[in-house]
C-alpha beads as a LAMMPS data file, in Angstrom:
LAMMPS data file: protein, C-alpha beads

210 atoms
209 bonds

1 atom types
1 bond types

-500.0 500.0 xlo xhi
-500.0 500.0 ylo yhi
-500.0 500.0 zlo zhi

Masses

1 110.0

Atoms # bond

1 1 1 -13.362 -4.103 19.047
2 1 1 -11.824 -6.528 21.251
3 1 1 -11.549 -9.193 18.368
4 1 1 -9.224 -5.762 16.271
5 1 1 -7.081 -5.062 19.074
6 1 1 -6.109 -8.946 19.409
7 1 1 -5.229 -9.384 15.623
8 1 1 -3.194 -6.010 15.730
9 1 1 -1.309 -8.077 18.936
10 1 1 -1.000 -11.226 16.807
11 1 1 0.323 -9.252 14.071
12 1 1 4.223 -8.523 13.481
13 1 1 6.709 -7.658 10.385
14 1 1 7.277 -11.263 9.310
15 1 1 10.880 -12.018 9.224
16 1 1 10.468 -15.884 7.326
17 1 1 7.403 -17.233 5.450
18 1 1 6.491 -20.682 4.859
19 1 1 6.618 -21.077 1.300
20 1 1 4.818 -23.778 1.076
21 1 1 1.354 -22.199 1.758
22 1 1 -0.079 -19.209 -0.487
23 1 1 -3.083 -17.295 -0.163
24 1 1 -6.222 -18.130 -1.403
25 1 1 -7.913 -16.178 -4.063
26 1 1 -10.886 -15.285 -2.073
27 1 1 -8.816 -14.320 0.607
28 1 1 -6.361 -12.258 -1.724
29 1 1 -9.818 -10.515 -3.665
30 1 1 -11.160 -9.584 0.295
31 1 1 -7.096 -7.811 0.396
32 1 1 -8.069 -5.949 -2.942
33 1 1 -11.316 -4.511 -2.181
34 1 1 -9.894 -3.716 1.293
35 1 1 -6.845 -1.640 -0.417
36 1 1 -9.420 -0.086 -2.578
37 1 1 -11.769 1.146 -0.364
38 1 1 -9.112 2.918 1.889
39 1 1 -9.163 6.592 2.642
40 1 1 -7.108 9.325 0.599
41 1 1 -7.206 12.982 0.586
42 1 1 -10.256 13.883 -1.785
43 1 1 -10.351 10.328 -2.362
44 1 1 -8.137 10.400 -5.436
45 1 1 -6.057 7.529 -4.761
46 1 1 -3.203 8.874 -6.406
47 1 1 -1.482 5.391 -6.950
48 1 1 -1.373 1.994 -8.278
49 1 1 -0.418 -1.203 -6.808
50 1 1 0.953 -4.086 -8.546
51 1 1 0.741 -7.628 -7.051
52 1 1 3.722 -9.567 -8.355
53 1 1 3.199 -13.131 -8.752
54 1 1 6.052 -14.242 -11.568
55 1 1 8.814 -15.810 -9.517
56 1 1 11.988 -14.612 -11.577
57 1 1 10.191 -10.991 -11.259
58 1 1 10.442 -10.927 -7.158
59 1 1 14.078 -12.364 -7.673
60 1 1 15.315 -9.729 -9.476
61 1 1 14.003 -7.431 -7.296
62 1 1 15.216 -9.060 -4.046
63 1 1 18.921 -8.310 -4.567
64 1 1 17.610 -4.367 -4.736
65 1 1 15.198 -4.841 -1.696
66 1 1 18.617 -5.776 0.510
67 1 1 18.524 -9.189 0.061
68 1 1 15.238 -9.786 2.274
69 1 1 14.183 -13.254 1.609
70 1 1 10.747 -12.124 1.929
71 1 1 10.147 -11.117 -1.538
72 1 1 10.782 -14.504 -2.579
73 1 1 9.483 -16.335 -0.004
74 1 1 5.896 -14.796 0.705
75 1 1 3.011 -16.107 -1.079
76 1 1 2.732 -12.667 -3.006
77 1 1 4.405 -9.624 -3.351
78 1 1 2.509 -6.317 -3.427
79 1 1 3.837 -3.200 -4.175
80 1 1 2.409 0.588 -3.607
81 1 1 3.729 2.916 -6.297
82 1 1 2.584 6.273 -6.308
83 1 1 1.229 8.525 -9.449
84 1 1 4.235 10.610 -10.429
85 1 1 4.046 14.145 -11.502
86 1 1 -0.012 13.728 -10.776
87 1 1 -1.685 16.333 -13.197
88 1 1 -5.204 17.748 -14.281
89 1 1 -6.049 14.948 -16.224
90 1 1 -5.801 12.334 -13.191
91 1 1 -8.278 14.486 -11.183
92 1 1 -10.663 14.872 -14.530
93 1 1 -10.837 10.853 -14.713
94 1 1 -11.551 10.681 -10.241
95 1 1 -14.355 13.095 -10.895
96 1 1 -15.470 11.626 -13.825
97 1 1 -15.856 8.439 -12.075
98 1 1 -17.551 10.147 -8.969
99 1 1 -20.370 12.087 -11.398
100 1 1 -21.216 8.642 -13.186
101 1 1 -21.246 6.777 -9.719
102 1 1 -23.393 9.004 -7.666
103 1 1 -25.628 9.866 -11.053
104 1 1 -25.017 13.366 -10.721
105 1 1 -25.254 16.300 -13.698
106 1 1 -21.787 16.259 -15.839
107 1 1 -20.767 19.941 -14.522
108 1 1 -22.000 19.574 -10.772
109 1 1 -18.503 19.235 -9.448
110 1 1 -16.615 21.678 -11.520
111 1 1 -16.217 23.965 -8.336
112 1 1 -14.868 21.428 -6.379
113 1 1 -12.794 19.980 -9.357
114 1 1 -11.348 23.128 -10.143
115 1 1 -10.869 23.757 -5.989
116 1 1 -8.640 20.384 -6.041
117 1 1 -6.553 21.442 -8.831
118 1 1 -5.270 24.823 -7.234
119 1 1 -4.515 22.990 -4.054
120 1 1 -2.567 19.609 -5.606
121 1 1 -1.346 20.300 -9.337
122 1 1 0.327 23.748 -8.614
123 1 1 2.550 22.121 -6.259
124 1 1 6.083 21.925 -7.263
125 1 1 6.794 18.382 -8.988
126 1 1 8.422 17.201 -5.861
127 1 1 6.183 18.412 -3.614
128 1 1 3.329 16.710 -5.465
129 1 1 5.313 13.706 -5.608
130 1 1 5.694 13.637 -1.792
131 1 1 2.336 14.179 -1.662
132 1 1 1.091 10.862 -3.690
133 1 1 3.896 9.109 -2.039
134 1 1 2.126 9.539 1.553
135 1 1 -1.278 8.485 0.161
136 1 1 0.059 4.979 -0.335
137 1 1 0.829 4.879 3.453
138 1 1 -3.110 5.307 3.951
139 1 1 -4.175 2.430 1.511
140 1 1 -0.992 0.138 3.259
141 1 1 -2.644 0.701 6.606
142 1 1 -5.916 -1.152 5.350
143 1 1 -3.962 -4.215 4.345
144 1 1 -2.422 -4.578 7.439
145 1 1 -5.608 -4.383 8.854
146 1 1 -7.448 -6.584 6.764
147 1 1 -4.469 -8.852 6.651
148 1 1 -4.813 -9.531 10.367
149 1 1 -8.177 -10.133 10.847
150 1 1 -7.408 -12.725 7.843
151 1 1 -4.852 -14.143 9.709
152 1 1 -2.465 -12.972 6.697
153 1 1 0.994 -11.850 7.576
154 1 1 2.488 -8.504 5.888
155 1 1 5.717 -7.258 6.110
156 1 1 5.887 -3.732 5.253
157 1 1 8.857 -2.514 3.328
158 1 1 10.880 0.440 3.032
159 1 1 14.278 -1.210 2.466
160 1 1 14.717 -0.836 -1.206
161 1 1 15.564 1.022 -3.821
162 1 1 12.899 2.564 -5.827
163 1 1 14.508 3.247 -8.911
164 1 1 15.756 -0.157 -9.836
165 1 1 12.541 -1.347 -8.629
166 1 1 11.025 1.018 -11.031
167 1 1 13.506 -0.266 -13.770
168 1 1 12.522 -3.917 -13.226
169 1 1 8.824 -3.289 -13.345
170 1 1 9.211 -0.964 -15.964
171 1 1 7.106 1.573 -13.503
172 1 1 8.614 4.655 -14.990
173 1 1 6.866 4.139 -18.918
174 1 1 3.651 4.056 -16.346
175 1 1 4.405 7.463 -14.798
176 1 1 4.179 5.497 -11.198
177 1 1 7.277 5.298 -8.953
178 1 1 7.579 2.165 -6.303
179 1 1 6.988 3.383 -2.517
180 1 1 6.172 0.289 -0.340
181 1 1 6.912 -3.093 -0.501
182 1 1 4.676 -5.688 1.384
183 1 1 5.008 -9.317 0.535
184 1 1 1.795 -11.166 1.899
185 1 1 1.942 -14.736 3.287
186 1 1 1.879 -16.888 6.394
187 1 1 4.581 -17.309 8.826
188 1 1 6.943 -19.885 8.863
189 1 1 7.139 -21.747 12.412
190 1 1 10.502 -21.172 12.318
191 1 1 10.609 -17.589 12.769
192 1 1 11.243 -17.063 16.041
193 1 1 9.968 -13.433 16.072
194 1 1 6.495 -14.361 16.117
195 1 1 6.998 -15.400 19.672
196 1 1 8.606 -11.998 20.632
197 1 1 6.616 -9.434 22.978
198 1 1 4.876 -6.508 21.237
199 1 1 7.155 -3.330 21.970
200 1 1 5.064 -0.092 21.725
201 1 1 5.002 3.548 23.774
202 1 1 3.164 3.758 26.950
203 1 1 -0.349 5.490 26.743
204 1 1 1.482 8.008 28.927
205 1 1 4.433 8.359 26.366
206 1 1 2.458 8.540 23.451
207 1 1 -0.878 10.360 24.097
208 1 1 -0.997 14.116 24.735
209 1 1 -4.803 15.618 25.984
210 1 1 -5.583 19.464 25.622

Bonds

1 1 1 2
2 1 2 3
3 1 3 4
4 1 4 5
5 1 5 6
6 1 6 7
7 1 7 8
8 1 8 9
9 1 9 10
10 1 10 11
11 1 11 12
12 1 12 13
13 1 13 14
14 1 14 15
15 1 15 16
16 1 16 17
17 1 17 18
18 1 18 19
19 1 19 20
20 1 20 21
21 1 21 22
22 1 22 23
23 1 23 24
24 1 24 25
25 1 25 26
26 1 26 27
27 1 27 28
28 1 28 29
29 1 29 30
30 1 30 31
31 1 31 32
32 1 32 33
33 1 33 34
34 1 34 35
35 1 35 36
36 1 36 37
37 1 37 38
38 1 38 39
39 1 39 40
40 1 40 41
41 1 41 42
42 1 42 43
43 1 43 44
44 1 44 45
45 1 45 46
46 1 46 47
47 1 47 48
48 1 48 49
49 1 49 50
50 1 50 51
51 1 51 52
52 1 52 53
53 1 53 54
54 1 54 55
55 1 55 56
56 1 56 57
57 1 57 58
58 1 58 59
59 1 59 60
60 1 60 61
61 1 61 62
62 1 62 63
63 1 63 64
64 1 64 65
65 1 65 66
66 1 66 67
67 1 67 68
68 1 68 69
69 1 69 70
70 1 70 71
71 1 71 72
72 1 72 73
73 1 73 74
74 1 74 75
75 1 75 76
76 1 76 77
77 1 77 78
78 1 78 79
79 1 79 80
80 1 80 81
81 1 81 82
82 1 82 83
83 1 83 84
84 1 84 85
85 1 85 86
86 1 86 87
87 1 87 88
88 1 88 89
89 1 89 90
90 1 90 91
91 1 91 92
92 1 92 93
93 1 93 94
94 1 94 95
95 1 95 96
96 1 96 97
97 1 97 98
98 1 98 99
99 1 99 100
100 1 100 101
101 1 101 102
102 1 102 103
103 1 103 104
104 1 104 105
105 1 105 106
106 1 106 107
107 1 107 108
108 1 108 109
109 1 109 110
110 1 110 111
111 1 111 112
112 1 112 113
113 1 113 114
114 1 114 115
115 1 115 116
116 1 116 117
117 1 117 118
118 1 118 119
119 1 119 120
120 1 120 121
121 1 121 122
122 1 122 123
123 1 123 124
124 1 124 125
125 1 125 126
126 1 126 127
127 1 127 128
128 1 128 129
129 1 129 130
130 1 130 131
131 1 131 132
132 1 132 133
133 1 133 134
134 1 134 135
135 1 135 136
136 1 136 137
137 1 137 138
138 1 138 139
139 1 139 140
140 1 140 141
141 1 141 142
142 1 142 143
143 1 143 144
144 1 144 145
145 1 145 146
146 1 146 147
147 1 147 148
148 1 148 149
149 1 149 150
150 1 150 151
151 1 151 152
152 1 152 153
153 1 153 154
154 1 154 155
155 1 155 156
156 1 156 157
157 1 157 158
158 1 158 159
159 1 159 160
160 1 160 161
161 1 161 162
162 1 162 163
163 1 163 164
164 1 164 165
165 1 165 166
166 1 166 167
167 1 167 168
168 1 168 169
169 1 169 170
170 1 170 171
171 1 171 172
172 1 172 173
173 1 173 174
174 1 174 175
175 1 175 176
176 1 176 177
177 1 177 178
178 1 178 179
179 1 179 180
180 1 180 181
181 1 181 182
182 1 182 183
183 1 183 184
184 1 184 185
185 1 185 186
186 1 186 187
187 1 187 188
188 1 188 189
189 1 189 190
190 1 190 191
191 1 191 192
192 1 192 193
193 1 193 194
194 1 194 195
195 1 195 196
196 1 196 197
197 1 197 198
198 1 198 199
199 1 199 200
200 1 200 201
201 1 201 202
202 1 202 203
203 1 203 204
204 1 204 205
205 1 205 206
206 1 206 207
207 1 207 208
208 1 208 209
209 1 209 210
């Protein structure tokens, strides 16, 4: 656990990436698996992960992401996109995966499936989209923690125009909407913010024990 906390103190929202350093395929696969294994409500994973390597696409995204240089300087750009209008059919796909993976009878999870549908797909569209978007944040947490262990830098971003990012990446046609951007790579030695002391609330201010 001490190594985990050391890594958490090491990581920060990188402001300047070293454009000459690229993440290896091996490490990228580890990060992808960490995202894949992330917890999500009911295990539904109501999102998709888009890994943008294409420099032309990233150059188009930068102006609609407040001009942040990390978009184009990082080794890769990860886009977390929630599934919009999450429907009964999406739940059915996950339930089919559950039964196949655990070698259960095809109707073994019918009651659970009906329960999920009663709690999720009956929500108004805006609430449902808000719920799927929140799930993507859980996956981001796994990315941040796994990347810190590999000494790979991540800059989580909400500062972008999702409508325009969706347009650039063609996400609307896929029933998706960009929720978070996360450039990943390696900090540049000239990024002075890596030397700043980490500022967080004290235990006394943050935690309440009842």
